[in-house]
N, C-alpha and C positions, 0 to 999 in steps of 0.2 A: 721136211721129215716130221717135223714136231704135229702139221696138219694131218699127216697119216695118222699119226698114234692116236689121235683124238675122233679122226675118223673110224677106226678097228675099236676105240674103246665104245662108242657107240653103237657101233654092231654087235659088239657084246652084251650090250643090256638091252632085249627087245623088249623085255616088259618094262622098260624105264618109261615110254610113253604111256603105257597103260597105267601105272602107278601117279605118273601127274596127273593125268586125265581124272582117276578117281580123285586123288589128292582135292583137285579145284573142285568138283561135284561137291564131295563130301563138306567143305568149307563153306558153299554156295547154298547147302542146305541148312546148314548150321545157321549161318547168318540170315536166311528166310525163318527161319524157326526165331530165333533173338527178335529180330523186327516185329514177328506177328504175336510172340508172346510179350513183349513188354512196349511196343511201341503202335502198330496197330493190327489190325484183323477184319477180317471179312465177316459179313452176318447177314442171312436173306430175310426178308420180310415175309411173315406169314399172318396170313387175314387182309381182310378190308378195312383197317379202322383208321389208315392213314390216307386212302383214296382221298382225292386225286392225286396227290402230291407223290405217293408211293402207291405201287399196287402188290400184290400178292406177288412172291415169289422174285421181285428185286432183291438182287445182290449189292450190299452198300460193303464202302470201305469205311470203317470205323476207329477213330483216333483212342486210344485208350485214355482212361480218365486220368491219368497220372500226367500225360501230357499236355491236358485239355484246358485247364487253368479252371477259372469260376467259368460255372454254367449260368446262360445269359435266357432272356425271355426268345423266344422262336428257335432255339436249337433243336435239333433233332436228335434224341438221345436213346441209345438202347440201356434199359435196364431187367435189373432181375430181382424181385423178391419174395423170399421162401412163402409166406403167406398169398401168394395171390398166382393164378395161373399155375399152379404145382413148381413153382420157383423159375419156369421157363422164360427166356428172354422176352422183351417187348418193346415194339419201336414208338414212340409218341415224341410229342413237342412240349417244351418247358414253356408254361403259361407264365408260371411265376417263382420268385427265389426267396428266400428265406424273408422273414419279416414282411410281404406284402402281404397285402389281403384281398383275396378273391371271391366276389358273387357272380352269382348267376341269373339271369331274370328269365327263367324257362319260357315264359309266358311271350315274350317277346326274341329271343333266342339270343340274347346279346350276353358277352361274358367281359366284367369287369374288374379292374386291378386296382387298387389303390383309388379307387371312385372314377377311375377314367373308362371307358368302352374301348374295348381293343378292337383295333382295327384289322381283321383277319380275312386277307384276301385268298388265303392258301386253305380255308376250311370247304366243306362240298358241300353244306347247308347249316343254316342255322343252328344255333344250340339248344332244342330241347327236351333232350332225355335226362331226367333227373334220378341217379344212382343210389341216392340216401347220403348222401356227404348233406350236412348243416352250414348254411351262409347269414353272414361273409365269414369267411374261412380265413385265417392267419398262418401262413405259410412257416413251422418252425425253424428254427436255428439247425442249419447244415441241412435243409430238405430242399426240396423242387415237389412244384405241382405239375403233375403232366396231364394232356387230352391228347388224342388223337385229333386229327384232321377231316375224319368222317364222324365227324361226332355223336352222330341218333348209332350209329352203329360200332361205338368203340366204350370197352371197360376201361378205365382210366381213375386217375387222383379221384372225380366223383364218387366211385365207389370204396366206402370205407376197409375194406380188406385193402388196399392199397395206398389209397389214401395220397398223404404226404409225402414223397420218396427221399428216404436220405441219399446226400450223393454219394456215399460209400457203396449202396447199390446201383450206382450208375456204372456200365463197363465204360460207356464213352459215346462221344459225339459220332454222329455220321457227317460224313465230310464228303464222298462222293458216289453218284449211282456207279458201279461197275457194270451190270448187266442189268437192264430192264426184266421184268417179268412180262407173262402174257396179261393184256388188258382184260378186266371182268367184262367189258360190252363188246371189245372187236374180237376176243381170243386172240390177238397178235404182238408181238413186239414192237413196240414205239421205240427204234434206234436212235432217235434224235433225243430221249429225255437223259443218255449217257451224260455225266459231266456232275459238277457242283451244285448242290441242295441247297 
């Protein structure tokens, strides 16, 4: 008898399943919003300044600055500075952090940090494009020096309007390539590029 009463109650509430489904959906959406607002976000790459590491149209999973800890040389980060590119986010690589001194031999195409030539297997070609900064340049406290991997087609910290970037202007660190954009050379997606950076 008690089981029959339970069945009758379930039949009397036809909207209950719909309500539970809607409640689960709302909770899932709220959880996703919280994660993407405070933990991570998806950012698209625009332009070719990071070729060959990243292509125009790549979608990156980016961990928000608050969860990143200190930035290190080699990190791929997303930054936005009001005085540069109309405040649009840019994707670049950290070359030096606070207190480090950057020097560039544009003739030889070599970047030095604290007097040591960097080994940079990720760059597309040697660094010959001078964008107006004076060297040697010591990175101020709380800042990072950013450069694109496609050095001769990148606007970055070598350009005075950007210069050293305050870490408060860094949105986060790119940690995973979610979806590859179409390569410039082949105009196709290279699916094997999906993964960690």
